N, C-alpha and C positions, 0 to 999 in steps of 0.2 A: 638434370637434377641440380637444385640450387645449393647455396652455401648456408652455413649456420651462422646466425648473428647472436653474439653474447654481449649483453649490455648490463652493467651493474652501476648503480648510483650509490656511492658510499657517503654516509652522513653521520652527524651526531644522532643520539637516540631519538627516534620518532615516537610520539605517543602511540600506544598500542591500538587505540580505537581508530587512528588514522589509516592503519596499514591495510586491513582487508578491503575496504572500498577502493583504495588507490591501486591495489594490485589488479582488481577487476578493470578499473579504468585504464591501467597501463596496457593490458592486453587488447581491449576493445579499441582504444585510441590508436594503438600502433597498427592494427590491421586496417583501420579506416585511413590512416595516413598513407600507408603503402598502397592502398587502393587508389587514393587520389594521385599518388605519384606514379601510377602504372607499373608498380613493382610487385610481381607475383610473390606470394608467401604461403607457406604451409602452416603447420601447427605452431601456435604461439603459447608458451608457458611462462607464468610469472612466479617468482619466489620472493620471499621477504622476511626480514628480521628487523629488530629495532634500528640496526645500523646500516641496512642495505635494502635496496629495491632492485630486483634482478629480472631480466627478461631474456628468454631464449626463443628465437624464431628459427624454425627449420624451413628448408627449401626456399630460401630467399633468392629470387632471380638475379643473375649477374648483371642484367641490363634492363633498363626501363623498356616497356613495350613502345612501339612506334605510335606517335600521336597523329590523328587525322583531324584536321579542322576545315570547316567550310565557311568561306567569307562571302557574304551576300553583297552583290553590287546593284546596278540599276535595274529597273523593270525591263523585261524584254521589249515591251512596246516603246520604251524610250531608247533602248540600246540599238535598235535597227530602224532604218527608214522604210518607206513603203516598198522599196525595191530589194529589201533584205540586206542592205549594206550597213556595216557598223557605223554608228554615229560617234561623235566626239565623246559621248558619255561612256560608250563601251570601250573605245580606244583609251580614254583616260584611266578608266578602272583597271584595264589590263596592264597598262604601263606602270601604274602605282603598285600593282601586285607582282611586277616583274615577270609577266607571262605574255604570250602572244594572244591576240584576240581569239584565234582558233582554239586555244586551250580552255576558254571559258565554257562552263557547263550551264545548263538550264535546271533550275530547281522550282518545284511547285510549293508555294507557301500559301498561308491563309489569305494573303493579300494578292495572290496571283502568281504568274511565272516571272522569276527574276533570273538574272545572270549571276553566276558565282564562280569562285575559284576554289578548288580543293587542294589543300596543302598538307603535306606529310612531314612530320618532324621525327628524326631518328631519336631513339632513346639513348640516354647517357649511362655510363657504367654506374652500377649501384654503389660501388665503393667510393665514387666521387660525389654522388648525390646525398648519401646518408650523412656524412659529416656536416653538410649544409643544413639539413632539416632536423637532425636529432637535438641540437641545443634548444630550439624553440619548443620541440616536442616535450623535452624533459621539464622545461620551465612552465609548460602549459598544464602540467598535472595539477589537479585541484585538491586542496586540503581545507578542513574547517578553519584552520588558522595557519598563516605562513609568516615567515620572519625574514628580515634583511640583516646582514651581518657585515662587520668591518666597513670598508669603504665601498663595498659593492652595491649596485642598484638592483641586482637580481633578487628574487624572493623564492623561497622553498620552505617546506615544512620545518626543516632544520638545516644548519649550514652544511654544504656539500664539501667533503674532504677529498674524494677521489672518484674517478670515473674509469671503469673498465669497459673497453669497447673492442670487440674482435669480430671480424667478418671472415669466415672461412679460415680462421686461425691468424689472419693478418690484422694488426692493430689499425683501428680507424682513428685518425687524429681529428679531434674536435675540442672546442673550448666552451665551457659554461662558466660565466663569471671569470674568476681567476684560476679555475681548475682546468688543466689540460688532460685529456684522456691518455690512458696507457694500457698495458697488457697485464697489470697486476691488481690484485685485491689484497685485503688484509684480514687476518684471523681475528679471533676473539680478543676484545680490548684488554683483558687481564690475563687470560690463559695462554694466548699465542698472538701477540700484537704485531709480529713481524710481517713484512710484505710477502705475498705468495704469488708467484707468476703462474698463470694458467693459459692453456692453449684453446680449450673448447669447453662446452657445457659439462661433459662427463668429467673432464679433468677438474673443472671448477668446483663441482659439488663434492667430489672425492677429496680434493685438496683442502677445502674449507672444513670438511668433517674432521680431517686430521688436525686442523687448526682450531678445533673445538667450536665450530659453527655448523649447526644443522640448518641449512638454508631453505629447505623445503618445509613450509608451514605444516603440511599434513603429516610428514614424518616426525616433525618436532612435537606435534600434538599427540600422536600415537605414543611416542616415547614418554611424554609427560603423563598420559593416562596410565601407562604401565607402572611408572614409578609411584604415582599416587596410590594405586591399588596395592602395590607391595608395601608401601609405608603404612597404609591403613591396616593391612592384615597383621602387621607386627604388633598392633595394639588391640587386635580383635574387633576391628571396626570396618566400616565401609564409608567411602566419601559420599557426602550429601550431594546428589546430582545438581550441577549448575553449569549448563553448556556455555553461558555467557562468560562466567568466571574462568572456565577452562580455556576458552578462546583468548580472553584477555591475557591470561598468564602466558599462553604460548607465544604471544606477540610482545611480551615484556622481556623475553630472554632469547639468547642465541643458542644456549646450551643448557637445558633445564636440569636443575639438581634440587631435590626436595629434602626437607628436614621435618620430622614430626616432633612437635613440642607439646607441652602440657600447660594446663591452668588449674587454679584451685577449684575444688568441688563446689565451693560456696556460690560460684557464679552460675552453676546449673539451676539455681533458683530463679534465674531470669527466664522469661518466656523464650522458647526456642528461636522465634523469629528475631528477637533482640540479639541473642548470641550470634546467630548466623549472619545477620546484617552487620553487626559490629566487626566481625572478623573479615567479612567480604568487602565492605565499603571502605574501611579505613586501611586495612593491611593486605587485602587480596588473598587472605588465607582461606583454606578449605576446611569446612567443618566435618566431623565424623559422627556416625551413628553406630550403635551396637546392634546386635542381632535382634534385640527387643524393640528396636525402633527409637530408643531414647538417645539423646545426644551424649557423647562421651567427653570427658574433660581433656580432650586432645585437639590439636589442629595440625594442618600441614602447610608449611610455607614453601614457596618456590623461589629458588635463588638462581642467579645468572652466572654463577661460578662454582667450581668445586672448591672445597676448603680443606685445609690440612687438619683442622680441629673442628669437626662438626658440633661438638658440645658447646663451643664458644658461640657459634652461630645460633644454635638452639636457644641458649640462655638469652641472647640478645633479642630474639623474636619473642620469647616468653615475657621479658621485661616490658617490651613495648605493648604487648597485648594486655598485660596485667593492668597497665594504666588505662587503656581504652575500656576494658571491662569494668574497672572501678568507676569510671565516669558513668557508664551505662547503668550500673547498680545504683549509683547516687540519683540519676535522673528517675529511675523507676521508683525508688523509695519516695522521692519528693512528690512525684506525680500521683502515687497511690494514696497519698494523704488527703487529696481533694476529690470529692465525688464528681464524676463526669458532668452531672447536671449543673454544678456550680460554675463550670467553665463556659457555659453558653454565652453569658453576658460579655465575656472577654472578646468574643467575635466581633463586637461593635468597633473594636480598635483595629481590625484586620480588613484592609481594603481588598475587595474582590476585583473590581475594576473601577477606574476613576469615573466612568460614565454610568456604571451600573450599581454603584454603592458598595457597602461593606459586605463581608461574609455573613454577618448577622441578617442583613436585609435580604440577601440571597436565600439564606436558610428559611426565613419567614415565607418567602415566595414559594419555593419549591416544596415546603411543608404543606401549604394549602393546595398546591397542585397535586402532590402525592395523595392527599386525602380525597381530592376530586377523582383521581384515577381509581383509588381503592373503592370508593362508593359505587363506581360503575363496573369494576372488574372483580372485586372481592370484598364486599361490604363488611364481612365478619372480621376482616383484618384492619379495619379503619383505625382503631385505637392504637394498635401496635405500630402501624405505619406513621401515624402522627408523632408518636414518641421517638421512633427511630430517626425520623427526619429531623427532629429537634436536636438530637444528640450526635448525629453522624459526622458533624464537622468540628465537634468540640475538642477533639484531640489535636487539632491544628496548633492550639496554644499550649500544649504540654511541652515539657523539657525534652522528652524523648523524641517526639516528632520534630522539634526544632533542630535536634542534632541529626536525626535520620528521617528526612522527609518521606523516604520510600516506605516507612512504617505507618504512614497515615492510614487509618482504617484498621490495621492490625492492632495498633495500640488502643484505638477507640474501643474495639471489641473486648480487649483484655481489661481495660479500665471500667467498662460497663459491667463486666462480670464481677469485678471487685466491688463495684458500687451497688450490686444487688439488682441490676436491671433484669427484666424477663429474658430468658435465653433467646427467644426469637428476635427481640430488640437488639441484643448484643451481637447476634450473628448478622443481622441486617446492616449494622454499622460497618462491618467489613465487606459484605457481599454487594452493597450498593455501588462499590467501586468497580465491580466486575462487569464486563471484561475490561482489563486495564490496557490491553494491547491486542493486536491481531493474533488469533489463535489461543487467546487466554480462556480460562474457564468462564462459564456463564453462571450467574447467581442461581443456586439450587433452591433458594427459598423465595416465595412470592413477595414477602414483605420487603426484602432487600431489592428485588427486581423493580417494584413499584417506586420505591424511594430513588433508586438509581436512574430510572427513566425520567422521573420528575426533575431531578437535578440536571440531567443532560438537556432536557427539553427547555428548561429555563435558560441555560447557557446559550443554546442555539437561538432561541427566539430573542433573547437579550442582545446578542451580538448582531444578529440581522437587524434588529430594531434600531441600533445606533450606527449601522453602516459597516460593521466589522465582518465583511462577507469574504469567504475564501475566493481567491482569484488564481487561476492556473495551478501551479504547484504550491503556492503559498497558502498555508492554513495554520497560522500561528496559534489559534485557540483550539485546534483539533476538532473542528465542527464536523468534518466528514467522519472522523472516528466516532464521535458521539452519536451521530445519526445512525451509523452502521450498528453501533452497540444497541440502540433502541430497537432496531429492526431484528437483530439477532435474538434479543430477549423476548420480543413479542412472539417470534416464531418458535423459540424453544419452549416457552411457557404456554403456547397456544392461546394467546390473549387476543380477543377480537376487539381491539381499540379503534374507536372512531377518531382517526388522526386529526382531521380538520377541527373537530370539537375540542380535542386536547390542546391543539395549537392555539385556538381561540381563547381557551381558559388561561393558558400561559401568558398570552399577550395582555389579557385583562389585568393580570396580576402585575404586569410591568408598566402599567399606566403611570405617567409621571417620570419614568426613567428613559423610555425610548423616544427618539426624535422623529422617527418615520411613522406613517399612519399604520394602524393595526391591519387594515385591509391589504395594503401593499405588502407589508411585512409577511402577513399570513400566507399570501399567495406564493411569495418567494420561498418561504420555509417549506411549504407543501411540495413545491416543484423540486426543491433541494432533496427532500426525502424520496420523492419518486425517482429522481435520477440515481440516487444511491441504491434503491431497490432494483432498478433496471440493471445497473452494472453488476449487482450481486447475483441476480438470477441468471444473467448471461454467463457470468463466471462459473456458475454451477452447471453449465452445459445446456441451458434452455436456448432454443432458437431465438434469434433477434426478433423475428416477426411474431412469434408466439408471445414474447414478452410485451412487444409494442401493442399487439391486439388486446391483451388483457389490461394493460395499464391505461390504454386509451379510454376505457370505460370506467376508470377510477381505481386508484391504489389507496383509497382511504383506509381500508382494512388490509394490513400487511399480510396477515395469515391467509385471508381469503384470496388475495392476489397471487400468492405463491401456490396455493392449492389449485386455483383456476389454471395457472400456467402449467402445472403438472398434468392436470386432466386434459387440457387442450393439446399438450405435447403427445400424450398417449393416443388421442384421436387422430392426430396428424400422421401417425405411423400406419394408419389403415390405408389400403390401396384405393378405397372409395373416397378418401378425403378430397383429392383435387376436384372431382366432380361435385362433391358436396359443397366445397368452398365457393365454386363458381356460382352455384345456386344461391348461397348465402349472400355473396357479393352483389348479385343482381338485385336481390331484394333490398339490401341496405342502400345501394347506390341510387336506385329509382326512388326509394322512399325518402332519401335525404332531402330536406327542404320542404317536403310536402306536409300539409297540415293533418294532424290527427283528428279523428272523428268517428262517429258511430257507423258501423257497417250495416247496411240494410240488405238482407237476403232477397227482398222483393225486387231489387234492381239487378239481380244476377241474370245474365243472358245465356251463360254457358254452364254445363254441368261441372266443368273444371273449377269454376269460381266457388260453387257450393262445396265441392270436394276439398278445396284448399281451406275454405272458411271453417269447415267442420274439423279437418285435421289440425288446423291452427289452434282451435279451441281446446282440443285434447292435449296438444303439445304445450300450450301455455299453462294449463292446469298442472301437467306433470313437471314441467320446468319450474314452475312456482314452488311446488312442493319440494323438489330436489334442492332448489336454492335455499329454501327455508331450513332444510336439514343439512345444508352445506355439503351435499352429495354431488360434487361437480362432474364426476364421470357419468353419473346417471343423467344429469342435465344435458351433457353433450350428446348422450345416446338419444334422448328425447328430441333434441334439435334435429338430429340426423334423420329422424323418421319423416321429416317434412320435405326431404329432397324430391321424392316422387311427385307429390302434389304440386310442388313449386315448379318443377320442370314441365308438367302437364299444363299448368296455368299459363306459363310464358309461351308455350307452343301454340295454344289455342286462343288466348285472350289478348286483345290489344289494350294495354293499360291506358295509354294516352288517347282514349276514344274522343271523337269530336263532341259527343254529348257530354256536357259538363257534369251532369249528375252521375253518369256512368263512370266518368274519369275520376271524379272525387271519391266515389264509393270504392273503386278498385285501389286507388292510392291509399285510402284509409285502411283497407285490409292489409296492404303491404307495410304501412307504417306500424300497425299493431304487431305484425310478425317481426319487423325490424327491431322494435323496442324490446321484444322478448329476446332476440338474438343478442342485443347489446347489453343485456343483463349479464351475459357470460363473457363476451369479447366482441371487439370490432373486427369482424371477419374480412372487412374490406382492406385491412392492412396486411393480409396474407396473400402472397403471390401464388398463382396457380399455373 
């Protein structure tokens, strides 16, 4: 049984958003490091607060495992002469490695048999090795931003003040910058700042709790939730749910303490989103709702310290919030005086991208594209789509959105309502932004869906057209997210959009802006969409081969592709499918490259040819009808009926007959059948 390692890095206050990802990295990187060092380790747990990052590793092996290395020498053919005696090459290699020639071994390599020597290196004690590797491990942790302090050359998220390092209760001595490790930690900066000596993880967590530090983030979060609920209940309300704000606050404090404050009723005249956003983004305050669902004139602030006079703290929070809400009220009143329609011209002064023009130019493009989509998918919505597309970016130039960019779309909807716009137009101004992130709501209205797809498609085609293409993990313009949003909307709304046609229309509207040819750009954009659809379907549980087989025959219609994948996946569950797939693959593989042509029954020599010809005709008619009705399970069942005639045909008929007319006729029959198969999927891509 191994020892316990306790490591704590004490710092100045680290930004809350830095902590959750670095705690994950801390555990994963430590396990990887010990694996590389041949040090066995059990469970690894990480804890963190604004002033400390902690790691507890159980079952750390006391000694590195023995290392075995194999050093390759000369080829056997060079190492021995024709009599089997070692040559100078073998003798020199053995001497250099400090072994006798007789200790050399033979190893089989891709280049042939070589001589080699196997060496074993004993492992060093873990307590000796850890102090050597932990400093670089600590400094190797990644943060969005790091800083250098004093005369030091090391960098970290914030200056490091202390390091606690114990292995099996014994202090590990290591140095990071000008900080040398010890066996002590420190309590809460204000409530218990004195040093605290600890022996192990259990002692560590308990001692810190006495020193007003809840080091476990989950425990701290649960306590914060409990205190929020209690404070809200005292004023007859409930906290407006916001998981992100809850997590942020839990990493802003070491010992949460809440206070419930009030604001004037007059501010309730502001839209709910404005109140909630103003409290959240500026002050990290929680909003409250009553049992009727309406916002209450109260808020909850989270403090990092207990106070002797809560009323003083409460008044301080109220004073700060009053100023913020007064600003918001001013912005709202100023914005409301100008009809949203009158703000459109101001977009000419807002640059969307230096290579793609202003936001006004972009709006003009995607407005035409949205109309194009509406005319094909929902002609009766064309007028509303045109109007919503014109107005949907106008709130960018309002005072409120200038202060709170996250309210873009929200304020546009509100100002559209105040301006007397049609309800569906006002709603589309907001919903065209949906989904804003993974897992977000999709637009519930078709007008907003069409405008949103047009906006995103213009962005994707424009960026590809000027060479701003995602590479690896880099996707600064969120093009993958935009493509997935379009795919999700199409599937959710059941819209059968011809994607190549839509991409072509978007590129036509970008003429004069893009630097690459529309043909080249269009092919790359369509491949980009197909890759996103492929990854999405596989993530939903569809077999790789099923997805590949369907997309190989075209993913122009996202909804059709997904429905075909679902139908094919169901067919693949049948015990008869392997034999069926073999028959399909034989047809497709033999027909590949052959010329299509009219099949002449007069040239049939075998009854199996006639049987297949007649069965294929019935199958093609049924499949054609099923595909027209988008009944893909029925299409699969119709295809399956051809298995018997296909098997009989291949058993009795030689396709590649010497007679050219017979050969061409038989190939034409298979090409016709293959083309019908390929309307559903490329079955040759499915292994059997």
